[in-house]
C-alpha positions in Angstrom: -15.1 7.1 -15.8 -16.8 7.5 -12.5 -19.3 4.9 -11.0 -22.3 7.0 -11.9 -21.4 7.1 -15.6 -20.7 3.4 -15.7 -24.0 2.8 -14.0 -25.8 4.9 -16.7 -24.0 3.3 -19.6 -24.7 -0.2 -18.4 -28.1 0.3 -16.8 -26.7 -1.3 -13.7 -27.1 0.2 -10.2 -24.1 1.7 -8.5 -24.8 -0.7 -5.6 -24.4 -3.6 -8.0 -21.2 -2.2 -9.4 -19.8 -1.9 -5.9 -20.9 -5.5 -5.2 -19.1 -6.7 -8.4 -16.0 -4.9 -7.2 -16.2 -6.5 -3.8 -16.6 -9.9 -5.4 -13.5 -9.4 -7.5 -15.5 -9.2 -10.8 -14.7 -5.6 -11.6 -11.8 -3.4 -10.8 -11.4 0.4 -10.5 -8.5 2.6 -9.9 -8.9 5.4 -7.3 -8.5 9.1 -7.9 -6.4 11.1 -5.4 -9.8 12.0 -3.8 -10.7 8.3 -3.4 -13.3 8.2 -6.2 -13.6 5.0 -8.3 -12.2 5.5 -11.8 -13.2 2.8 -14.2 -11.5 2.2 -17.6 -13.7 2.3 -20.8 -13.4 -1.5 -20.9 -15.4 -1.7 -17.7 -18.6 -1.3 -19.8 -17.9 -4.5 -21.7 -17.0 -6.3 -18.4 -20.2 -5.3 -16.7 -22.2 -6.4 -19.8 -20.4 -9.8 -19.6 -21.1 -10.1 -15.8 -24.8 -9.3 -16.4 -25.0 -12.0 -19.1 -23.5 -14.6 -16.8 -25.8 -13.6 -13.9 -28.8 -13.8 -16.3 -27.6 -17.3 -17.2 -28.0 -18.3 -13.5 -24.3 -18.3 -12.5 -23.3 -17.3 -9.0 -20.7 -14.6 -8.4 -18.1 -17.2 -7.3 -18.5 -19.1 -10.6 -18.4 -15.9 -12.6 -15.1 -14.9 -10.8 -13.6 -18.2 -12.0 -14.8 -17.8 -15.5 -14.1 -14.1 -16.2 -10.3 -14.5 -16.5 -10.9 -17.1 -19.2 -13.2 -14.8 -21.3 -12.7 -11.7 -23.4 -14.9 -8.9 -22.2 -15.5 -7.5 -25.6 -17.2 -10.6 -27.1 -17.2 -13.3 -24.4 -14.9 -15.5 -26.4 -12.1 -17.4 -24.8 -9.0 -15.5 -23.7 -5.5 -16.7 -23.9 -5.8 -18.3 -20.5 -8.9 -20.4 -21.3 -8.3 -24.0 -20.3 -10.0 -27.4 -20.9 -11.4 -26.9 -17.4 -13.3 -23.9 -18.6 -14.8 -26.1 -21.3 -15.9 -28.6 -18.8 -17.3 -25.9 -16.4 -19.2 -24.1 -19.2 -20.6 -27.4 -20.5 -21.9 -28.2 -17.1 -23.5 -24.8 -16.8 -25.0 -25.1 -20.3 -26.4 -28.5 -19.4 -28.0 -27.0 -16.2 -29.5 -24.3 -18.3 -30.9 -26.8 -20.8 -32.6 -28.7 -17.9 -34.1 -25.4 -16.7 -35.4 -24.6 -20.3 -37.0 -28.1 -20.5 -38.6 -27.6 -17.1 -40.0 -24.2 -18.2 -41.2 -25.6 -21.5 -43.1 -28.3 -19.6 -44.6 -25.7 -17.3 -45.6 -23.6 -20.2 -47.3 -26.6 -21.9 -49.2 -27.4 -18.8 -50.4 -23.8 -18.5 -51.4 -23.8 -22.2 -53.5 -26.9 -21.5 -55.2 -25.3 -18.6 -55.8 -22.1 -20.6 -57.3 -24.0 -23.4 -59.6 -26.0 -21.0 -60.7 -22.8 -19.3 -61.6 -21.3 -22.7 -63.7 -24.4 -23.5 -61.6 -25.7 -26.3 
């Protein structure tokens, strides 16, 4: 499929798809005319990339993790290693800290809202 179709199917801009390709996160063959030609599996790959970015991972970390993950469901691939477990655990711990920080901020805002309402 062409880049425009992949962008529509994934709701990701063509510019982002080009960036993913430049970072080694996504691959495309080229037509004789030089147009990108993505396989159907690219949809799952882009979804996985988006999930990892949403989790706060940087493209360099995503590039390290993608070969160890199945695109279809995010499960471990045949090349997953104990190092992957350690890396993902560290990322999960970082996310847990962020969640705790956000919860504290929300609680503070709730207190201010309640006070402002005169409760």
